[in-house]
DSSP file (Angstrom, degrees, kcal/mol; ACC not computed):
  #  RESIDUE AA STRUCTURE BP1 BP2  ACC     N-H-->O    O-->H-N    N-H-->O    O-->H-N    TCO  KAPPA ALPHA  PHI   PSI    X-CA   Y-CA   Z-CA
    1    1 A X              0   0    0      0, 0.0    48,-0.2     0, 0.0    47,-0.1   0.000 360.0 360.0 360.0 136.2   99.6  158.2   90.4
    2    2 A X        -     0   0    0     46,-0.1    46,-0.2     1,-0.1     3,-0.1   0.942 360.0-166.2 -61.3 -58.9   97.5  158.3   93.5
    3    3 A X        +     0   0    0     44,-2.5    45,-0.1     1,-0.2    -1,-0.1   0.388  37.3 141.4  78.1  -3.5   98.8  161.3   95.5
    4    4 A X        -     0   0    0     43,-0.1    43,-2.7    42,-0.1    -1,-0.2  -0.271  60.5 -96.9 -62.5 154.7   97.0  160.2   98.7
    5    5 A X  B     -A   46   0A   0     41,-0.2     2,-0.7    -3,-0.1    41,-0.2  -0.414  40.0-111.4 -62.1 148.7   98.7  160.6  102.1
    6    6 A X        -     0   0    0     39,-0.8     2,-0.5    -2,-0.1    39,-0.1  -0.801  28.7-156.2 -95.5 116.4  100.3  157.4  103.4
    7    7 A X        -     0   0    0     -2,-0.7     2,-0.8     1,-0.0    -3,-0.0  -0.810   1.3-157.1 -93.3 127.8   98.4  156.0  106.5
    8    8 A X        +     0   0    0     -2,-0.5     2,-0.2    21,-0.1     4,-0.1  -0.704  27.6 164.6-105.3  75.4  100.6  153.8  108.7
    9    9 A X        -     0   0    0     -2,-0.8    21,-0.1     2,-0.1    -2,-0.0  -0.669  49.1 -10.8 -93.0 150.7   97.9  151.6  110.6
   10   10 A X  S    S-     0   0    0     -2,-0.2     2,-0.8     1,-0.2    19,-0.0  -0.308 120.9 -25.7  72.8-142.2   98.7  148.4  112.5
   11   11 A X  S    S-     0   0    0      2,-0.0    -1,-0.2    -2,-0.0     2,-0.1  -0.828  76.3-165.8-113.2  87.8  102.2  146.9  112.2
   12   12 A X        -     0   0    0     -2,-0.8     2,-0.5    -4,-0.1    17,-0.1  -0.520  14.2-141.4 -78.9 154.3  103.4  148.1  108.8
   13   13 A X  E     +B   28   0A   0     15,-0.9    15,-2.4    -2,-0.1     2,-0.3  -0.962  31.6 174.9 -96.0 115.9  106.4  146.6  107.0
   14   14 A X  E     -B   27   0A   0     -2,-0.5     2,-0.4    13,-0.2    13,-0.2  -0.915  21.8-167.1-135.4 157.1  108.4  149.2  105.2
   15   15 A X  E     -B   26   0A   0     11,-1.7    11,-3.3    -2,-0.3     2,-0.4  -0.997  14.7-144.5-139.2 133.9  111.6  149.6  103.3
   16   16 A X  E     -B   25   0A   0     -2,-0.4     2,-0.4   102,-0.2     9,-0.2  -0.880  17.5-176.6-101.3 130.1  113.4  152.8  102.3
   17   17 A X  E     -B   24   0A   0      7,-3.1     7,-3.1    -2,-0.4     2,-0.6  -0.987  20.0-139.5-126.6 134.1  115.2  153.2   99.1
   18   18 A X  E     -B   23   0A   0     -2,-0.4     2,-0.6     5,-0.2    44,-0.4  -0.800  18.5-178.7 -90.9 121.2  117.3  156.1   97.7
   19   19 A X  E >   -B   22   0A   0      3,-3.5     3,-1.7    -2,-0.6     2,-0.5  -0.832  62.2 -61.5-117.7  86.9  116.7  156.7   94.0
   20   20 A X  T 3  S-     0   0    0     -2,-0.6    42,-0.0     1,-0.3     0, 0.0  -0.597 119.7 -16.7  78.0-125.1  119.0  159.6   92.9
   21   21 A X  T 3  S+     0   0    0     -2,-0.5     2,-0.3    -3,-0.1    -1,-0.3   0.276 126.7  84.5-100.0  11.8  117.9  162.6   95.0
   22   22 A X  E <   -B   19   0A   0     -3,-1.7    -3,-3.5    16,-0.0     2,-0.5  -0.867  64.8-145.1-117.5 154.4  114.7  161.1   95.9
   23   23 A X  E     -B   18   0A   0     -2,-0.3    16,-2.2    -5,-0.2     2,-0.4  -0.958  14.1-165.1-112.0 129.7  113.7  158.7   98.7
   24   24 A X  E     -BC  17  38A   0     -7,-3.1    -7,-3.1    -2,-0.5     2,-0.4  -0.845   3.1-158.5-112.0 152.2  111.0  156.0   98.2
   25   25 A X  E     -BC  16  37A   0     12,-2.5    12,-2.2    -2,-0.4     2,-0.5  -0.987   4.2-154.1-128.6 122.6  109.3  154.1  100.9
   26   26 A X  E     -BC  15  36A   0    -11,-3.3   -11,-1.7    -2,-0.4     2,-0.4  -0.857  14.0-169.7 -91.9 136.0  107.6  150.7  100.3
   27   27 A X  E     -BC  14  35A   0      8,-2.5     8,-2.3    -2,-0.5     2,-0.6  -0.999  15.4-151.5-130.4 129.7  104.8  150.0  102.7
   28   28 A X  E     -BC  13  34A   0    -15,-2.4   -15,-0.9    -2,-0.4     6,-0.2  -0.886  26.5-152.2-100.1 118.1  103.1  146.6  103.0
   29   29 A X    >   -     0   0    0      4,-2.8     3,-2.6    -2,-0.6     4,-0.1  -0.298  32.3 -88.0 -87.2 175.2   99.5  147.4  104.3
   30   30 A X  T 3  S+     0   0    0      1,-0.3    -1,-0.1     2,-0.2    -2,-0.0   0.627 128.3  54.6 -66.6 -10.0   97.3  145.1  106.3
   31   31 A X  T 3  S-     0   0    0      2,-0.1    -1,-0.3     0, 0.0     3,-0.1   0.225 119.6-109.4 -96.1  11.5   95.8  143.5  103.2
   32   32 A X  S <  S+     0   0    0     -3,-2.6     2,-0.3     1,-0.3    -2,-0.2   0.690  74.7 139.3  63.0  23.6   99.4  142.6  102.0
   33   33 A X        -     0   0    0     -4,-0.1    -4,-2.8    22,-0.0     2,-0.4  -0.661  47.2-136.2 -89.2 154.0   99.2  145.2   99.2
   34   34 A X  E     -C   28   0A   0     20,-0.7     2,-0.4    17,-0.4    -6,-0.2  -0.940  17.4-168.5-114.9 133.8  102.4  147.3   98.6
   35   35 A X  E     -C   27   0A   0     -8,-2.3    -8,-2.5    -2,-0.4     2,-0.5  -0.943  13.0-141.2-115.6 145.8  102.2  150.9   98.1
   36   36 A X  E     -CD  26  49A   0     13,-3.3    12,-3.0    -2,-0.4    13,-1.9  -0.953  20.5-165.8-102.1 124.6  105.2  153.0   96.9
   37   37 A X  E     -CD  25  47A   0    -12,-2.2   -12,-2.5    -2,-0.5     2,-0.4  -0.932  11.9-149.4-119.7 134.0  105.6  156.5   98.5
   38   38 A X  E     -CD  24  46A   0      8,-2.3     8,-1.6    -2,-0.4     2,-0.3  -0.770  26.4-115.8-101.2 137.6  107.6  159.4   97.5
   39   39 A X  E     - D   0  45A   0    -16,-2.2     2,-0.4    -2,-0.4     6,-0.2  -0.537  28.8-172.8 -67.4 135.2  109.1  161.8  100.1
   40   40 A X        -     0   0    0      4,-3.3     3,-0.3    -2,-0.3     4,-0.2  -0.868  59.6 -29.2-128.3  93.7  107.6  165.3   99.8
   41   41 A X  S    S-     0   0    0     -2,-0.4     3,-0.1     1,-0.2    -1,-0.0  -0.487 101.8 -53.1  85.2-163.6  109.4  167.7  102.1
   42   42 A X  S    S+     0   0    0     -2,-0.2    -1,-0.2     1,-0.2     3,-0.0   0.713 132.0  16.0 -88.5 -21.9  110.9  166.7  105.4
   43   43 A X  S    S+     0   0    0     -3,-0.3     2,-0.4     1,-0.0    -1,-0.2   0.102 103.4  88.9-140.0  25.2  107.9  164.9  107.1
   44   44 A X        -     0   0    0     -4,-0.2    -4,-3.3    -3,-0.1     2,-0.4  -0.987  45.6-172.2-132.6 135.4  105.3  164.1  104.4
   45   45 A X  E     - D   0  39A   0     -2,-0.4   -39,-0.8    -6,-0.2     2,-0.4  -0.929   5.9-161.7-122.5 146.2  105.0  161.1  102.2
   46   46 A X  E     -AD   5  38A   0     -8,-1.6    -8,-2.3    -2,-0.4   -41,-0.2  -0.999  27.2-115.5-132.7 126.8  102.6  160.8   99.3
   47   47 A X  E     + D   0  37A   0    -43,-2.7   -44,-2.5    -2,-0.4   -10,-0.3  -0.440  35.1 175.8 -64.6 132.7  101.6  157.4   97.7
   48   48 A X  E     +     0   0A   0    -12,-3.0     2,-0.3     1,-0.4   -11,-0.2   0.604  61.4   0.1-115.0 -30.0  102.9  157.4   94.1
   49   49 A X  E     - D   0  36A   0    -13,-1.9   -13,-3.3   -48,-0.2    -1,-0.4  -0.994  45.4-158.8-159.7 155.1  102.0  153.9   92.9
   50   50 A X        -     0   0    0     -2,-0.3   -15,-0.2   -15,-0.2     2,-0.1  -0.595  25.7-163.3-133.9  75.0  100.4  150.7   94.1
   51   51 A X    >   -     0   0    0      1,-0.2     3,-1.0    -2,-0.1   -17,-0.4  -0.365  16.1-143.9 -75.4 135.2  101.7  148.1   91.9
   52   52 A X  T 3  S+     0   0    0      1,-0.2    -1,-0.2    -2,-0.1    43,-0.0   0.639  90.6  73.0 -71.0 -10.2   99.8  144.7   91.8
   53   53 A X  T 3  S+     0   0    0    -19,-0.0     2,-0.5     1,-0.0    -1,-0.2   0.833  86.0  69.7 -71.4 -31.9  102.8  142.7   91.4
   54   54 A X    <   +     0   0    0     -3,-1.0   -20,-0.7   -20,-0.1    25,-0.1  -0.756  38.2 162.9 -97.3 132.2  104.2  143.1   95.0
   55   55 A X        +     0   0    0     23,-0.6     2,-0.3    -2,-0.5    -1,-0.1   0.043  66.8  34.5-128.2  26.1  102.8  141.6   98.1
   56   56 A X  S    S-     0   0    0      1,-0.1    60,-0.1    22,-0.1   -29,-0.0  -0.945 105.4 -33.7-157.9-179.8  105.7  141.9  100.5
   57   57 A X        -     0   0    0     -2,-0.3    21,-0.6    20,-0.1     2,-0.4  -0.086  61.0-166.2 -46.1 143.6  108.6  144.1  101.4
   58   58 A X  E     -E   77   0B   0     19,-0.2     2,-0.3    58,-0.1   -32,-0.2  -0.994  12.3-167.4-142.9 129.7  110.1  145.7   98.3
   59   59 A X  E     -E   76   0B   0     17,-2.0    17,-2.6    -2,-0.4     2,-0.3  -0.799  12.4-152.7-107.9 155.7  113.4  147.6   97.7
   60   60 A X  E     -E   75   0B   0     -2,-0.3     2,-0.4    15,-0.2    60,-0.4  -0.942  11.6-173.0-126.9 146.8  114.2  149.7   94.7
   61   61 A X  E     -E   74   0B   0     13,-2.3    13,-3.0    -2,-0.3     2,-0.4  -0.992  21.5-131.4-139.5 143.1  117.3  150.7   92.9
   62   62 A X  E     -E   73   0B   0     -2,-0.4     2,-0.7   -44,-0.4    11,-0.2  -0.715  10.5-155.5 -89.3 130.5  117.6  153.2   90.0
   63   63 A X  E     -E   72   0B   0      9,-3.2     9,-2.1    -2,-0.4     3,-0.1  -0.917  25.2-126.2-104.6 114.9  119.4  152.2   86.9
   64   64 A X        -     0   0    0     -2,-0.7     8,-0.0     7,-0.2     5,-0.0  -0.072  31.5 -89.6 -62.3 155.9  120.8  155.4   85.1
   65   65 A X        -     0   0    0      6,-0.1     2,-0.2     1,-0.0     5,-0.2  -0.315  47.6-167.2 -63.8 148.0  120.0  156.1   81.5
   66   66 A X  B >   -H   69   0C   0      3,-1.2     3,-2.2     4,-0.2     2,-0.1  -0.723  45.2 -50.7-128.9 175.3  122.7  154.7   79.0
   67   67 A X  T 3  S-     0   0    0      1,-0.3     3,-0.1    -2,-0.2    -1,-0.1  -0.317 128.3  -5.2 -53.1 117.8  123.4  155.3   75.4
   68   68 A X  T 3  S+     0   0    0      1,-0.1     2,-0.4    -2,-0.1    -1,-0.3   0.449 118.3  94.3  69.7  -0.1  120.0  154.8   73.7
   69   69 A X  B <   -H   66   0C   0     -3,-2.2    -3,-1.2    -5,-0.0    -1,-0.1  -0.953  67.4-128.6-127.3 146.2  118.2  153.7   76.7
   70   70 A X        -     0   0    0     -2,-0.4    -4,-0.2    -5,-0.2     2,-0.1  -0.375  38.6 -94.1 -79.8 166.0  116.1  155.4   79.3
   71   71 A X        -     0   0    0     -6,-0.1    20,-0.5    -2,-0.1     2,-0.3  -0.475  47.9-171.5 -71.8 154.4  116.7  155.1   83.0
   72   72 A X  E     -EF  63  90B   0     -9,-2.1    -9,-3.2    18,-0.2     2,-0.4  -0.885  19.6-123.4-138.1 169.6  114.6  152.4   84.8
   73   73 A X  E     -EF  62  89B   0     16,-3.1    16,-2.4    -2,-0.3     2,-0.5  -0.944  16.5-155.0-117.5 143.8  113.9  151.1   88.2
   74   74 A X  E     -EF  61  88B   0    -13,-3.0   -13,-2.3    -2,-0.4     2,-0.4  -0.978  10.2-160.7-118.4 132.7  114.4  147.7   89.4
   75   75 A X  E     -EF  60  87B   0     12,-3.4    12,-2.0    -2,-0.5     2,-0.5  -0.862   8.1-160.8-111.4 142.7  112.5  146.3   92.3
   76   76 A X  E     +EF  59  86B   0    -17,-2.6   -17,-2.0    -2,-0.4     2,-0.2  -0.973  27.5 149.0-122.9 121.6  113.1  143.4   94.5
   77   77 A X  E     -EF  58  85B   0      8,-2.3     8,-2.4    -2,-0.5     2,-0.3  -0.771  42.5 -87.1-136.6 178.5  110.2  141.9   96.4
   78   78 A X  E     - F   0  84B   0    -21,-0.6   -23,-0.6    -2,-0.2     2,-0.5  -0.716  14.7-158.2-101.9 154.8  109.1  138.4   97.8
   79   79 A X  E >> S- F   0  83B   0      4,-2.6     4,-0.5    -2,-0.3     3,-0.5  -0.934  79.9 -36.7-119.3 100.7  107.2  135.7   96.1
   80   80 A X  T 34 S-     0   0    0     -2,-0.5   -25,-0.1     1,-0.2     0, 0.0  -0.540  99.1 -66.0  69.9-150.2  105.8  133.8   99.0
   81   81 A X  T 34 S+     0   0    0     -2,-0.2    34,-3.0    -3,-0.1    -1,-0.2   0.472 131.1  56.0-111.8  -6.7  108.3  133.7  102.0
   82   82 A X  T <4 S+     0   0    0     -3,-0.5    23,-2.2    32,-0.2     2,-0.4   0.426  99.9  56.4-109.4   0.0  111.0  131.6  100.2
   83   83 A X  E  <  -FG  79 104B   0     -4,-0.5    -4,-2.6    21,-0.2     2,-0.5  -0.983  52.7-162.2-140.4 138.8  111.8  133.5   97.1
   84   84 A X  E     +FG  78 103B   0     19,-2.7    18,-3.0    -2,-0.4    19,-2.0  -0.990  22.7 178.9-118.9 127.6  112.9  137.1   96.2
   85   85 A X  E     -FG  77 101B   0     -8,-2.4    -8,-2.3    -2,-0.5     2,-0.4  -0.854  20.7-123.6-127.2 169.8  112.3  138.1   92.5
   86   86 A X  E     -F   76   0B   0     14,-2.3    13,-2.8    -2,-0.3    14,-0.4  -0.846  18.5-171.2-115.1 148.7  113.0  141.3   90.5
   87   87 A X  E     -FG  75  98B   0    -12,-2.0   -12,-3.4    -2,-0.4     2,-0.3  -0.913  12.6-142.0-132.2 148.9  110.7  143.5   88.5
   88   88 A X  E     +FG  74  97B   0      9,-2.1     9,-2.7    -2,-0.3     2,-0.3  -0.951  21.2 167.2-123.7 144.1  111.5  146.4   86.2
   89   89 A X  E     -FG  73  96B   0    -16,-2.4   -16,-3.1    -2,-0.3     7,-0.1  -0.957  34.6-109.4-142.7 157.6  109.7  149.6   85.6
   90   90 A X  E >   -F   72   0B   0      5,-0.5     3,-1.6    -2,-0.3   -18,-0.2  -0.261  57.2 -83.3 -71.0 178.1  110.3  153.0   83.8
   91   91 A X  T 3  S+     0   0    0    -20,-0.5   -19,-0.1     1,-0.3    -1,-0.1   0.677 124.9  68.7 -61.0 -21.7  110.9  156.1   86.0
   92   92 A X  T 3  S-     0   0    0      1,-0.1    -1,-0.3     3,-0.1   -20,-0.0   0.646  89.5-144.6 -82.1  -9.2  107.1  156.6   86.4
   93   93 A X    <   +     0   0    0     -3,-1.6     3,-0.1     2,-0.2   -42,-0.1   0.547  62.6 120.9  63.4   9.1  106.7  153.4   88.4
   94   94 A X  S    S+     0   0    0      1,-0.2     2,-0.5   -45,-0.1   -44,-0.1   0.937  72.7  28.1 -69.4 -51.1  103.2  152.8   86.9
   95   95 A X        -     0   0    0    -44,-0.1    -5,-0.5   -43,-0.0     2,-0.4  -0.954  66.4-167.8-128.1 125.8  103.8  149.2   85.3
   96   96 A X  E     -G   89   0B   0     -2,-0.5     2,-0.5    -7,-0.1    -7,-0.2  -0.877   8.3-151.9-102.3 142.2  106.3  146.7   86.6
   97   97 A X  E     -G   88   0B   0     -9,-2.7    -9,-2.1    -2,-0.4     2,-0.3  -0.958  22.3-116.5-109.9 129.1  107.3  143.6   84.6
   98   98 A X  E     -G   87   0B   0     -2,-0.5   -11,-0.3   -11,-0.2     3,-0.1  -0.451  27.5-178.7 -63.6 124.6  108.4  140.5   86.3
   99   99 A X  E     -     0   0B   0    -13,-2.8   -12,-0.2     1,-0.3    -1,-0.1   0.255  46.3-103.5-105.3   9.1  112.0  139.6   85.5
  100  100 A X  E     -     0   0B   0    -14,-0.4   -14,-2.3     2,-0.0    -1,-0.3  -0.113  49.8 -39.7  90.1 173.8  112.2  136.2   87.6
  101  101 A X  E     +G   85   0B   0    -16,-0.2   -16,-0.3     1,-0.1     3,-0.1  -0.394  40.2 175.6 -73.7 145.4  113.5  135.0   90.7
  102  102 A X  E    S+     0   0B   0    -18,-3.0     2,-0.4     1,-0.3   -17,-0.2   0.581  72.0  26.6-118.1 -29.5  117.0  136.1   91.9
  103  103 A X  E     -G   84   0B   0    -19,-2.0   -19,-2.7    12,-0.0     2,-0.3  -0.993  64.5-176.2-141.9 130.3  117.3  134.4   95.4
  104  104 A X  E     -G   83   0B   0     -2,-0.4   -21,-0.2   -21,-0.2     7,-0.1  -0.922  37.8 -96.4-122.2 151.1  115.6  131.1   96.5
  105  105 A X        -     0   0    0    -23,-2.2     2,-0.4    -2,-0.3     7,-0.3  -0.409  38.9-142.9 -67.3 145.0  115.7  129.5   99.9
  106  106 A X    >   -     0   0    0      5,-2.1     3,-1.4     7,-0.1     5,-0.1  -0.909  15.8-114.5-114.1 134.2  118.3  126.9  100.1
  107  107 A X  T 3  S+     0   0    0     -2,-0.4     3,-0.1     1,-0.3     4,-0.1  -0.404  97.6   4.2 -66.8 143.8  117.8  123.7  102.1
  108  108 A X  T 3  S+     0   0    0      1,-0.2    -1,-0.3     4,-0.1     2,-0.2   0.691 107.9 113.6  50.3  34.9  120.2  123.3  105.1
  109  109 A X  S X  S-     0   0    0     -3,-1.4     3,-0.9     0, 0.0    27,-0.3  -0.671  85.9-102.9-119.1 166.5  121.6  126.7  104.5
  110  110 A X  T 3  S+     0   0    0      1,-0.3     3,-0.2    -2,-0.2    31,-0.2   0.720 124.6  49.5 -69.7 -12.8  121.4  129.9  106.7
  111  111 A X  T 3  S+     0   0    0      1,-0.1    -5,-2.1    -5,-0.1    -1,-0.3  -0.409  72.0 123.6-116.0  51.1  118.8  131.1  104.2
  112  112 A X  S <  S+     0   0    0     -3,-0.9     2,-0.3    -7,-0.3    23,-0.2   0.547  74.6  24.3 -90.3  -5.4  116.6  128.0  104.1
  113  113 A X  E    S+I  134   0D   0     21,-2.1    21,-2.9    -3,-0.2   -31,-0.1  -0.994 108.4  13.1-156.6 157.0  113.4  129.8  105.1
  114  114 A X  E     -     0   0D   0     -2,-0.3   -32,-0.2    19,-0.2    20,-0.2   0.872  62.3-166.8  38.5  78.3  111.6  133.2  105.1
  115  115 A X  E     +     0   0D   0    -34,-3.0     2,-0.3    18,-0.2    18,-0.2  -0.533   9.9 175.1 -82.9 150.3  113.6  135.7  102.7
  116  116 A X  E     -I  132   0D   0     16,-1.5    16,-2.9    -2,-0.2     2,-0.3  -0.912  29.5-122.5-160.7 133.3  113.1  139.3  102.7
  117  117 A X  E     +I  131   0D   0    -60,-0.3    14,-0.3    -2,-0.3     3,-0.1  -0.567  27.5 174.5 -81.3 140.7  114.8  142.0  100.8
  118  118 A X  E     -     0   0D   0     12,-3.5     2,-0.3     1,-0.4  -102,-0.2   0.780  60.9 -12.0-108.4 -38.9  116.4  144.8  102.9
  119  119 A X  E     -I  130   0D   0     11,-1.6    11,-3.7   -60,-0.1    -1,-0.4  -0.960  47.5-158.2-162.9 150.3  118.4  147.0  100.5
  120  120 A X  E     -I  129   0D   0    -60,-0.4     2,-0.4    -2,-0.3     9,-0.2  -0.998  13.6-175.9-137.6 134.5  119.6  147.1   97.1
  121  121 A X  E     -I  128   0D   0      7,-2.1     7,-2.8    -2,-0.4     2,-0.6  -0.945  28.1-124.8-131.9 139.9  122.6  149.4   95.8
  122  122 A X  E     +I  127   0D   0     -2,-0.4     2,-0.2     5,-0.2     5,-0.2  -0.834  40.1 174.5 -86.3 120.9  124.0  149.9   92.4
  123  123 A X  E >   -I  126   0D   0      3,-2.1     3,-1.8    -2,-0.6    -2,-0.0  -0.778  46.6 -97.0-122.9 165.4  127.7  149.1   92.6
  124  124 A X  T 3  S+     0   0    0      1,-0.3     3,-0.1    -2,-0.2    -2,-0.0   0.806 123.1  49.7 -54.6 -34.9  130.4  148.9   89.8
  125  125 A X  T 3  S-     0   0    0      1,-0.1     2,-0.3     0, 0.0    -1,-0.3   0.552 127.5 -83.5 -76.3 -17.0  130.1  145.1   89.5
  126  126 A X  E <  S-I  123   0D   0     -3,-1.8    -3,-2.1     2,-0.0     2,-0.5  -0.969  77.9 -18.4 146.1-134.6  126.2  145.2   89.2
  127  127 A X  E     -I  122   0D   0     -2,-0.3     2,-0.8    -5,-0.2    -5,-0.2  -0.958  49.8-150.6-114.2 125.5  123.5  145.3   91.9
  128  128 A X  E     -I  121   0D   0     -7,-2.8    -7,-2.1    -2,-0.5     2,-0.5  -0.823  15.2-168.4 -90.4 114.4  124.2  144.4   95.4
  129  129 A X  E     -I  120   0D   0     -2,-0.8     2,-0.5    -9,-0.2    -9,-0.2  -0.863   4.0-164.3-107.9 130.4  121.0  143.0   97.2
  130  130 A X  E     +I  119   0D   0    -11,-3.7   -12,-3.5    -2,-0.5   -11,-1.6  -0.935  16.2 173.5-115.9 128.6  121.0  142.6  100.9
  131  131 A X  E     -I  117   0D   0     -2,-0.5    12,-3.5   -14,-0.3     2,-0.3  -0.948  27.8-126.7-140.3 156.7  118.3  140.4  102.3
  132  132 A X  E     -IJ 116 142D   0    -16,-2.9   -16,-1.5    -2,-0.3     2,-0.3  -0.674  31.7-177.6 -96.9 156.1  117.3  138.9  105.7
  133  133 A X  E     - J   0 141D   0      8,-2.4     8,-3.2    -2,-0.3     2,-0.4  -0.997  20.8-143.9-155.3 153.2  116.7  135.2  106.1
  134  134 A X  E     -IJ 113 140D   0    -21,-2.9   -21,-2.1    -2,-0.3   -22,-0.2  -0.908  17.1-141.4-116.7 145.9  115.7  132.6  108.6
  135  135 A X    >   -     0   0    0      4,-1.5     3,-1.1    -2,-0.4   -25,-0.1  -0.222  44.5 -84.2 -89.9-169.0  117.2  129.0  108.9
  136  136 A X  T 3  S+     0   0    0    -27,-0.3   -26,-0.1     1,-0.3    -1,-0.0   0.776 130.9  52.7 -70.3 -30.1  115.1  126.1  109.7
  137  137 A X  T 3  S-     0   0    0      2,-0.1    -1,-0.3     1,-0.0     3,-0.1   0.436 120.9-105.6 -85.4  -4.1  115.5  126.8  113.5
  138  138 A X    <   +     0   0    0     -3,-1.1     2,-0.3     1,-0.3    -2,-0.1   0.429  66.7 153.7  93.9   2.6  114.3  130.3  113.0
  139  139 A X        -     0   0    0      1,-0.1    -4,-1.5    -5,-0.1     2,-0.4  -0.487  40.1-130.4 -71.9 129.5  117.7  132.0  113.4
  140  140 A X  E     +J  134   0D   0     -2,-0.3    -6,-0.2    -6,-0.2     2,-0.2  -0.671  33.6 165.8 -88.2 135.1  117.8  135.2  111.6
  141  141 A X  E     -J  133   0D   0     -8,-3.2    -8,-2.4    -2,-0.4     2,-0.4  -0.808  32.2-122.0-134.1 173.6  120.7  136.1  109.3
  142  142 A X  E      J  132   0D   0     -2,-0.2   -10,-0.2   -10,-0.2   -32,-0.0  -0.972 360.0 360.0-124.0 134.0  121.7  138.6  106.6
  143  143 A X              0   0    0    -12,-3.5   -11,-0.2    -2,-0.4   -14,-0.1   0.416 360.0 360.0-118.5 360.0  122.7  137.4  103.0
């Protein structure tokens, strides 16, 4: 874990995710690297991980421990601008493993271009992923 302070230079892209009692912030830096920062106190953020797998806006959801299994973190991030994929990690956020694409841009639909995850929540039926999308004319929508 890095532990360095998070510097918000230029025009950062950020997403906040609530993981139990913690709040995580994903920050896309000027070189398209993603850092994950943990809230420490009321006004201070510390970088806890910089996974190589992510290169765009990233949201996280915590999956609680079940019988015989540890808790885990699922991340949703972009692959290019037309695909959102999921990756999984243990609670330490050190290593994420790619688990494949979950949303792909669809021709002639509201989400035909530029997908970006906004939020992910654990619900009784599974995981609810909310994402922004643009159509071919550039109109912004939520999916």
